[in-house]
N, C-alpha and C positions, 0 to 999 in steps of 0.2 A: 290769835296770831300776833306775835311781837313785832314792833317796828323794826325797820331795817336801817342799817348805817348807810352813809353816803353812796358807797360803791356796790352795795349788795342789790341783788334782784329784788324788786319791791313786791311783786306778787307772783303767784304760781298758778298752775292750772286749777288748783283747788280753791282759789280765791273767787268769790262771786264776781260776775261781770260788772262793769261799771254801772249799768242800768238797774242793778239790784242793790239793796242795802248791803254794805260791807260787813265783815265779821267782827269788827271791833265795837265793844260797848262804848257809849259816849255819855258825857255829862255836860250840863250847861252851868256856867259861872257868870254872874254879873258883877261888874265893878263900876263904881261911880266916882266922879271927881271928889277930892277931899283935901282940905287944907292941912290936915294933921297926918296924912298917910303919904309918905314920899314916893310910894309905888303906885299911887292912884292915877288913873288915866285922865287926860285933859277933857274928855267927853265920856258920857256913859257908854260902856261896851258890853256886848253879850259874847261870851267866849264859849264855843262849842268844841269840845276836845275829847279825844280818846281817853279812856281811863287805864288802858294797858300801858305798863312801863315802856318807855322808848323815846326816841327823838323823831319829831314829825315836822314837815314843812308847815309854814304859816301862810294862811290865805286871808288877806284883808278883804272884807265884803262890805260894799257900800249900798245902802238901801235906796229905793226910788223916791221920787218927789213926794214929800209930805207923809211918807210911810213910816212904819215902825220896824226896827230891826227884828223883833220877835215874830213878825208876819211871815218870816222865811224859815221858821224852825224846822220844817220837814226837809227842805233842801239842805240846810246847814248840817243837820244830823246825818243825812245821806252821805254828804261829802266827808264829814268827820269820821264816819264809820269805816272809811277806806284808808284812814291813816293821815289825816290832816287836822291842823288846829285852825279853826275859823274864828277870826276876830271881826265882829260886826259892830262898829260904832253907831250910836244914835246921833246923827249930825244936825237934827232940828228938834225943836221943842213944839211950841204952839204954831209958829209960822216958820217956813223954811228960810234960811239965811240967803244972802246973795251968793251967786255961783262961785265967785272967787273966794269968799269967806269959807264956803263949804270945802273947796279944794285945799285951802290952807289948814282948815281943821283936820282934814284927812291926813295931811302931812304931819301934823302934831301927833295924831294917834299912831302913825307908823313909827315915828321916832320913839314914842313911849313903848310900843310893843317890842322894839329891838332892845330896849334897856330894862324894862320892868315886867314883861309878860310872865316870866318864870315865877314871879311871886304869887301869881293868881292861878297857876296850873295845878292839877292834881299831883300828888306825890309821885316821884319817879317819872313824870312826864316832862319832856324838855322840848323846846323849840329848836328845830334844825336851822341854824342861822345861815346856812348855805343857800336855802331855797325859800323865797318869799314871792307869792303871787298876788296879783290884783284882780278882783272880781267885783262887778257892780251891776245893778239892775236899773234900767230907766235912766233917770238923771244921775243915779249912782254909777251907772255904766260910763256915762260921760265924765264923771268925776275920776273914775279909775283911769280913763284915757288921759285926762288932763294931768294927773299925777305922773303917769308914765312919760308924758311929753315934757315934763319939767316945770309945770306951772304952779306947783306948790312951793311958795316962797319959804315956807317953814320947814321943809324937808331937808334933812341932812344930805348934802350933795354927794356924799360918798356912797349913799345907799343904792344897791343894785337889786333889780327885780328879775325873776326867772320866767314869768308868763303873765299874760294879760287876757282876761275874758270879759267881754261885754255882753250882758243878757238884755236883749232888746234895748240897747242904749238910745237915748234921746238927747238932742242938743238944744232943744227949745220948742217953742210953739210953731215956728215956721222958719224958713231960711232968713227972713227979714227980722225975726224976733228970737234970737238965740241968747242963751244964758252965757254970762261971763265965766271963764275966759272963752272967747269964740275960737274953738280949736279947729273946726271944719274949714277947709280951704277950697273945696270943690275942685281939687286937682287930684287925679289918680295917683295913688302911692306916694302921697306927700307927707304922711306921718313919719317923723323921724323916730321910729321905735325899732330897736334892734333885738327884741325878744319875740318869741312866738305869740301870736294873737289869734284868739277865736272870737267870732261874733255870732251870737245866737239871735235869731229874729223870730217874729210871729207874723203869720199871715193876716190876722185880723187887727193887728196894731195900727195900721194906717187907715182903718175904717172907722167912721163915726158911729156913735151909739145913740140913735135917735137924735135929739137936739144937742147932744154933747159932741164936741170936736174930737177928732182922733187923738188917742193917747200917744201914738208913735207916728207922727205925721211924715209923709214923704218929704224927702230932701234933708231931713234932720234925724233919720232913723238908722236902723241897722244896715241898710243898703249903702248909704253914703259912708258910714264908718268903715265898712268892709272895703269899699272902693279905694279909700284913702290909706289903707294899710299896705305895707310891703310884705312880701314873703319873709318869713313863714307865716301864713295866715289861713284860717279855716272859717267856713261859713255854713251854718246849720239853721234852717228855718222850719219851725213847726207850723204847717199850713193852716190847720184848723183851730188854732188857739189864739187867744188875745193877750194883750200886754200885761194883765194882772193874773193870768191863769196859773202862774207858778207859785202863787202865794198859798198859805195854809187855808183850809176851809174854816168857815164860821169865825171870821175875824171880829174881835171885840170892839166896842165903842163906835163913836161917830166916824173916826178915821177909817176903821174897818168897814163900816157900812159904805162909805164913799168909795173905798177901794174896790168894793164888790159891784158897784153900779155905774161908775164913771166911764169905764172903757167897754168896748165891744168884746164880749166874752164868748168863748167857744162853748159848744153844747156837749162836748165829750168830757170824760172824767178828768178833773184837775189833777188827780193823783198820778195819772199817766204823764201829764206835763211836768210835774215835779220830778218824777223818775227820769224823764228825758233831760231836764236841765241839770239835775244832779249828776246824771251819767255822763253828759258831755263835759261837764267840769272835771270829773274824775278822769275820764279817758284822755282829755287834752292835757291835764296836768301830768299824767303818766308819760304821755308822748313828749311834752316839753321839758320835764325835769330829768327823766331817765332814758328817753329815746325809745320807750316801749310803744311800738306802732301798731300792734296787732288789733287792738280794739278800735282805734280810729280807722284803720284800713277796713275792718269788717263793716263799720257803719257806711263807709264810702262805697264799698263794693256791693253791699246789700242793705240799702236804706230801710228795708222792712224789718231789720233787726232792732230798729228804734221803736220805743213804745208809742210814738206819734208819727203821723205821715209827714215826710220831709219833701217839701216842694217850694222852690226848685231843688234839684238834686244837690246833696251836700258837696262841698269842695274843700280841698286842702292843698294849697299851693306851697310847696317847700322852697326854701331859699335858693335851691339849685335851679328853680324855675319851671318845674314840671308838676303836674297834678298826679297825686298818688292814685 
């Protein structure tokens, strides 16, 4: 399936639904900072792109606290196979930077992508400059929100985004110990964000794992992020899954080991959680970028269409003020 131009219908009845892998083959390209390459990124990036010639929207994906961008390869490939270019920077090395540093680094990567991404894409694949979305998991979800709220001092102020998706976003250890910049206000609909926003949550994220504290504590997790968003906004909670359950299986190294045991994990197949997360991202992007509502409405009307149990029931509040 070839990519579509700005005003063309993006998918047809023959295209796989959002929860299934798309029809486009994908490839992974890595790029690292370099003093000799003028097109090199300011931070290491992992680009997941369709290989079929065409023009595709760009999705900036920010990893969670202390995690690695390649831990999300299944989800990134799922989204890319539906016709998106995923750019996932590695924003930390051995130790995570301060919260504001991470947000500013995210801004630098976004600036780089708008100017130099083309040099790293497959032949005949182009970035559609009209559509750029922000997506992030855990602390990276908070980073995506902070960028959308204008907290990245490094970001070109003329840059406009089309959609924002937080995957179990977390703003700190507790309400009293939040990471910089402190974006939560604890006032309903206080976020000054004028693009569609989806918040994905997990039912087990707020629960402790033995002696370990919760990875997505109450008052700084998806519930508070959703409360502070204005319409248009959506909320989708995977009841039986934990904060790390959308990551790949068999993660390598010490960081991979810690990612697998720090949080309360679900007992169901992680592959279903990855299908769910990838599908929500795809369905919400189709809704936000092109106004295709059929898949989002199907999920709202029949939550059993999701690969995971959704509880509470999913919501989508449109800017007109009603729930679909």
